[in-house]
N, C-alpha and C positions, 0 to 999 in steps of 0.2 A: 625267526621270521625274516623272509627276504624282502628286498625293497618294494617289489610289486605288491606283496601282501600288506606291507606297512602302509603304502599309499592308499590301497583299497580300504584298509581299516580306518584311516583318517577321514577319507571321503564319506564313509558310512556314518562316522560320528558327526561330521558336519551336517549331513543330511538329516540325522535324527535330532540333533540339538542346536544346529546353527552355529555361526561364529559368534564371538562375544558382541560384535557390533550388531548382528542380526537380532540377538536376544535383547539388546537394549533398544531396538526399534530402528527406524530410519534416521541415521545420524547425519545425513547430508554431507558425508565425507568429513565430518568433524572428528579430529583425532582426540581432542580434549578441550575442556574449558576450565578456567580458573576464576575463583571468586571468594568472597568472604562467606563463611558458613551462615545459614539461616538462623533465625531467632525463635525462642519459645513464645507462644501466644499466651498461654496460661498454664496452670498446674497440670492440665490434662492434654493440651494440644501444643504441638511444636511444629514449626515449619523448617525443619532441618533437611538437608539433602542426604537422607539416611542411606540411599543406595549408591552414593558416590564411591567409585572404585579406585580413586587415585590416592594422593598423599594429603595429609592434613598437618599443617604447621602453624601453631598459634592461632587456631580458628580459621585459617586460610586454606581453601581447597585448591589443589593444583595437580595437573598432569593426569586427569581422569575424566570419566563421564558418569552421569547419574540421572536424576529425575528429569532434568531439562531436555534430555534427548531420548527418553525411553518410550515415547509415543503415547503416553497416557495423559489425557487432559483431565484436569480437576473439575469438580462440580462447584458451582457458586457457593452452595452450602459446603464449607470446607471441612466437613467431618472426615473426609477421606485423607489419604496420606500422599496425594499426588503433588501438593503444592510445596514450593520453596518460598519462604517469606522473610522479609527484612523489616525491622522496626525503625521508625524515623528518629527516635530519641536514644538510639543505641550509643552509649558513651564511647565504645571502642572505635566505631567508625561512623560518625554522624553525617558524613557526606553522601553523595549519590551512590547507588549500588553499581558496582563496576564488575563486568563480566568480560573476560578475554577468551575468545574462541580461536583455537588453532586448527588448521585444516591440513589435509594430507599433501597438498601441493598448492602452488599459486593458482587462484581461481578468479573468475569473472562473476561478480555478484549482482543479481537482479534485485532481490528484495530479501528482507527478513520479516518473519511474523512471530509474534510473541503471544502466547495464550495467557491472558491477564484476568485477574479477579477485580470486580468493581462493586463489592458488597459494602457500599459506603455507610450503611447504618451500623456496620461493625468496625468502622474506622479504616476500611480498605478501599483504595482507589487505584485505577490505572495511573501509571506514572505521569507526571506533569510534562516532562520533557525527556527526550532521548538524544544523546550526543553520540554520533558514530565516528569512530576513528579506525584507521587501517594501517597496516604495516606489512612489509615483505619479510623482514628478518625477525620481527617480534620484539625488538629492543626500543626503537623510537617509533612513535605513532603520529600520524598526521590526521588532524580533524577534517572530516569530509562532509558531514551534514549534521544539521540540527532539526529534529522533528518535534513539533509541539502538539500534544494531544489536547483536543477540545474536551473539557470536563463534561462528563455525562452524569447529571444529577437526577435523571429520570429512571433509567433502566439499570438495575443492579447486576444483571446476569453476566457471567464470564464470557469473554469473547477474544478472538484473534485481533491483534492490532498489527497492521501491515505497514512497513516502512520501506519505501523504494530506495534502493542503494545505487541506482543509476550506473551500473556496470563498473563499480569499484574493482580494481585489480589488487588483490592482496592474498596473503597466506594467513594473516591474523586480523581479526575484527574485534574491536573493543566497543562494548556498549556501556554508556553511562546513563543510568536511569534515575531521574530526579523525583523526589517524593511530592505527592499532592495531598497526602493524608498521613495518618500514623503508620500505615502498612503498605508495602508493595508485595503482591503475591504473583509468582510466575510458575506455570507448570510445564510449559513446552516452549522451545525456541527452535524455529525451522528456517533454514536458508535455502533460497533458490539460487543455484550457481552452476557453473560449468568450468572445466579446466581452462586455464589461460596459457597460451604458448608464446614464447619469446624470451628475450634477455631482460631480466629485471634487476634494477639497481637497489641495493639496500639503502634505507633512509640514513641521512646524516644527522647528527645532533644539532638542533637549532642553536645558533650563537646567542640569540635572545628570545624571550617568549614571543611567540607569533601572535600578531593582532590582525585579524581578518575583518575586512569591511564586508558585511553580509547584505544581501539584497533580499527582501521579503518577496517571494513569488506571489504576486497578486494581480488581479485584473481590476480591483477596486479598493475602496477604503477600509472595508471591514474584514477581508480575508487574511488570515495569518497562520494557517495551520502548518505550513511547511516553510522553513527558512533555508533557501538554497545558498551554498557558498560560491556558486558559479554565477556571476552577474549576467552572463550571456544566456542563461537557461530560463527562458520565458516562453509563454504561450505563443506570442507573435502571431496572433490571429488578426488578419486584415479585415475580414468580414464573415458574416454567416447569412445564409438565405433559407427561408422556410415559410410554411403557411402561417398566417397570423393565428393567435390563440382564439379560444372561444369564450362565450359568456357562460358563467355558472348559473346565475339566477338574475333577478332584476337588480340586485344590489352589488353583486360581485362579478367581475370579469377577470379573465386570465390572459389579457392582451399583453403583448410586448410593447407597453406604452412608451418606453424610453428609446425605442429603436430609432436610430439616426440615419437610416438609409432610405431607400425608395420603396413604395408600396404600389403594386400593380395587381388589381383584381384580388385583393386579400392575400397577396403573396409578398413577403418581405425579401428584399435583396440588396446587396452591396452596402451593408451597414452593420452596426453593433448595437446591442441593447442589454436587456436584463440578464441574458445567459452568460455575459462576460463582465458584469459590473462588480463582482466580488461580494454581493449581498445574498446570503443564503436565507431561504424562506423558513418560517416556522411550520410545524406540522399542522397546527391550527391556523389555517390560511386566512382567517378573519382579521388577523392582527397585522397584516402587511400586504404589500403589493409586489412582492419579489417573484412570485410564481408566473410562469407561462404555462398554460394548460390547453389540452386538446381533448375534444369529446369524441367518443367512439362512434356515435351514430350521426356524425356530421355528414349531411348529404353532399356537401361540396367536395369533400375528400375523405371517403370512408376507409381508405387504406392506412398503412402505417404512417407514423409521423416521420417525415424526412427532413433532415437538417444537413446542409452542405456548408462546411467550414473552408474558407480560403485563407492561406497563410502567406506571409510576406516573401517566402522563398521555399525551395524544396527542403524538407526537414526529415529527420530520423525520429520516428515516433515510438516511445516506450509504452505509454498507456494513456487512456482517457478516463476521467472520472466525472460522473453526472450526479448532481445533488437532486434526489428524487423524493417525492412524497409517497407515503404508503398508508394514508388515512382511509383504510378500506371500509370503515363504517360509513364513510361519505361517498363510497363508490370510486375511490382513488387507489390505484396500486402502482408499484414499480412496473415498468414494461415487462412483458413476458419474454421477449427475445429482442436482441439488437443485432442487426447485420451491418458490418462495417465494410465500406468500399473506399477505394482510393484512386487518385489520378494525378498525373504530372501536369497535364494541360487543362483539365477541368471539363472536358467534353465527355469522353467515354470513361467509365469507371470500372475498375477490376475488383472482383470480390476478394476481400481480405480475410474476414473472420465472421463467424456466427457465435454469439454469446447468449446462452440461455440462463435467465435468472430463476433461481429456485424460489417459488412463491413463499412469502413470509405471512403466515396466517395468524401470527401471535402478536407481533410488535408493529405498532402503527406509526412510530416516530419516523421523521424524515432522516435520510442517510445518504452518504456517498456510495455509489456503485462504481467499482473500478473494473475496467476492461483492459487487459493486456493487449497491446498492438504489435508486439513481436518485432519491433524495429522496422516497420514499414517505411519506405521512402516515398514521400508524396508532397504535393503542394496543396492538394484538395483532399479532404476527408468527408465522406458521406455517411451519416448515421441514419439507419432505418429502425425505428422503435415500434414494436408491435404491442397492441393493447392486451392487457390481462384483466381489464375492468372497464367501467364506463369512461374513466378519465386517466390521462397521463399528465403529471405536473412535474416540470423541471425548473429549477431556479439558477443553477450554475453548471457550466460545462468547462472543464479544465483539461488541457493536454500537457503531458510531459514529453518534451522533444528537444532535440539539439540541431544546430545548423549542420547541413550536409554540404561540404565544400567539394567541388569538383571542377576540373579544367574544361575548357571548351571542347576538347577532344571527347571527353567522357559525355559531355552534354550531347554531342552529335551522336554518339553511340546509343545513348538513352533514347534519343529522338527516333532512332531506327528500330529499337527493340520494343519501346513502350508505345502503346496506342495513345496518341495525344488527344 
């Protein structure tokens, strides 16, 4: 067989059967992952990574791929074989579950999402905390972020948990997952990343254990879902402006009653209030006053809810997350669509993104809705929220952003290119 015929034969086989990575699913350029093997649940069910194609040394898997990257999500009822699970009281390794992912090249990471089981009546919960570490060489790791999951004791269904990675540059990512119950079950891990270009220096061994002073990213006293290791990474919202909320009935109103700015003809401007106080509302809104709500048939302003956020300086925006109510039995749903616009000067806004929320007709509980902003540079962000029911209720709006430093020359160029 000549070389041309050999090449054609190989291409034909790839077309018929795919590469090994394609057969395993979308591996996000993951070369391999390494971790302790899973554990047995009972005499009939085991949560082993039975499809792992790498090496096994004393119950430790390394240099291969398996269930976590095969593209198959497990059911909450874990009678299937998609889950890998670890037991809290395992004598061999009682600490957190540690998984090290190796990628094909140094990459820029936006986020990771893990498909987790939360069947708590069976002793299974989403991890309590995740610690993310990174490395260029894979020998020494630097802690980059700690993510705290808020325990869900209401809904047991399996779900993706998304952790923003804030553009970590690395070839190796280590996840440490801490138990919140007897079991942790994971069936899929997916990364959003792109190749990073440049000269990268390998990590040096730390002379002493590193002690980092962390700053909890919060706008108020009760929010503590994410702990950022960068103390400069804050929302930095100077003010927001919007129409005042509406009354629900004779006893309940959804006003922004703590707003500290100005009020002109039912319009709030140049202040802050409930949306940035760090207090998330309960689904049953009779138990608190954390919600701001707008009615669809309000004659004053029947259009979408419009909120304009002003920041202390021009910033680079990664995402925004809104804590929304979906109590549809009471006529309340998450917005149908969000239109995001941005501006440098605050006068004319440029369209940035349209986000369509898929209606949830089954689960009524309140939740964060995350919208990626794709690193928009702006000092003002406008959100237009379109109704999908009689009411929209929001209790928190949080932005992930970083300071954007530029010289006066660049400022001048921007002023010529961007409509102020």
